[in-house]
C-alpha positions as CSV (number, residue, x, y, z in Angstrom):
1,X,-11.4,-4.3,17.1
2,X,-8.4,-6.2,16.5
3,X,-6.8,-5.1,13.0
4,X,-3.7,-6.2,10.9
5,X,-0.5,-4.6,11.3
6,X,1.4,-3.2,8.5
7,X,-1.9,-1.5,6.5
8,X,-2.5,2.1,6.3
9,X,-6.3,1.2,5.9
10,X,-8.0,-0.3,8.7
11,X,-8.1,-4.0,8.1
12,X,-9.9,-5.9,10.8
13,X,-8.3,-9.3,11.7
14,X,-11.3,-11.1,10.2
15,X,-9.6,-10.3,6.9
16,X,-6.0,-12.0,7.8
17,X,-7.0,-15.0,5.6
18,X,-8.4,-13.0,2.5
19,X,-5.1,-11.1,2.4
20,X,-2.9,-14.1,2.8
21,X,-4.8,-16.2,0.2
22,X,-5.8,-13.4,-2.0
23,X,-9.3,-14.3,-1.4
24,X,-11.7,-11.6,-1.5
25,X,-15.3,-11.9,-1.4
26,X,-18.2,-9.9,-3.0
27,X,-19.4,-7.1,-0.2
28,X,-16.2,-7.1,1.6
29,X,-15.8,-3.4,2.6
30,X,-12.8,-1.8,4.1
31,X,-12.6,1.5,5.3
32,X,-9.4,4.2,5.8
33,X,-10.2,4.5,9.4
34,X,-11.3,2.4,12.4
35,X,-13.7,5.2,13.4
36,X,-15.9,3.9,10.7
37,X,-16.8,0.8,12.9
38,X,-18.4,3.3,15.5
39,X,-22.4,4.5,15.4
40,X,-22.7,5.3,11.8
41,X,-23.6,8.9,11.8
42,X,-20.5,9.5,13.7
43,X,-18.6,7.2,11.5
44,X,-19.3,9.1,8.5
45,X,-17.7,12.4,10.0
46,X,-14.3,10.4,10.1
47,X,-14.3,8.2,6.8
48,X,-12.2,9.6,4.0
49,X,-13.2,6.7,1.7
50,X,-13.9,3.1,1.7
51,X,-13.5,0.1,-0.9
52,X,-16.3,-2.5,-1.5
53,X,-15.5,-5.9,-3.6
54,X,-17.9,-6.1,-6.3
55,X,-16.5,-9.3,-7.5
56,X,-13.3,-11.1,-7.1
57,X,-11.3,-14.3,-8.1
58,X,-9.1,-16.3,-5.7
59,X,-5.2,-16.1,-6.1
60,X,-2.4,-14.0,-6.9
61,X,-2.6,-12.3,-10.0
62,X,-6.4,-12.8,-10.2
63,X,-8.6,-9.8,-10.8
64,X,-10.8,-7.9,-8.4
65,X,-13.7,-5.4,-9.4
66,X,-13.8,-2.7,-6.5
67,X,-16.1,0.2,-5.9
68,X,-14.6,3.3,-4.1
69,X,-16.8,5.4,-2.0
70,X,-16.5,8.6,-0.3
71,X,-18.8,10.9,2.0
72,X,-21.2,13.1,0.2
73,X,-20.6,16.8,0.8
74,X,-23.0,16.7,4.0
75,X,-21.3,13.4,5.3
76,X,-24.9,11.9,5.5
77,X,-24.2,9.0,3.0
78,X,-21.2,7.2,1.1
79,X,-21.5,8.0,-2.8
80,X,-19.8,6.0,-5.6
81,X,-16.6,7.6,-6.7
82,X,-15.2,4.9,-9.1
83,X,-15.5,1.4,-10.0
84,X,-12.1,-0.3,-10.5
85,X,-10.9,-3.7,-12.1
86,X,-7.6,-4.3,-10.7
87,X,-5.4,-7.5,-9.3
88,X,-5.7,-8.8,-5.8
89,X,-2.0,-7.7,-5.4
90,X,-3.0,-4.2,-6.3
91,X,-5.7,-4.1,-4.1
92,X,-3.7,-5.4,-1.1
93,X,-1.1,-2.7,-1.9
94,X,-3.7,-0.2,-1.7
95,X,-4.7,-1.5,1.8
96,X,-1.1,-1.2,2.9
97,X,-0.2,2.2,1.5
98,X,-3.8,3.9,1.8
99,X,-2.8,6.2,-1.2
100,X,-6.4,6.1,-2.9
101,X,-5.5,9.2,-5.1
102,X,-2.5,7.3,-6.6
103,X,-4.4,4.0,-7.0
104,X,-7.4,5.9,-8.8
105,X,-4.9,7.5,-11.1
106,X,-3.2,4.3,-12.1
107,X,-6.6,2.4,-12.6
108,X,-9.1,4.5,-13.4
109,X,-9.8,6.0,-16.7
């Protein structure tokens, strides 16, 4: 699978236009590791977290609502950790640096 360079998270090449145009769609889901795209029970052993887009407006400065998910303790499913309203720029910054804890500290009450 081809991914975009310069991102700490695994951003598949199919998101190139979404990143460039700040245009994400509900249901877009991005993982912290390329191993997330393997057989699901194996993937769950490697995923630290993932981000799912719930709603988004197009363009710089526009808002995006994201759900942060992590594996449950037995690593049999992903569970919701937080829902965050932020900007497209902040979301893209998270994709670039992969620092979910700092992101949650800044955006989640």
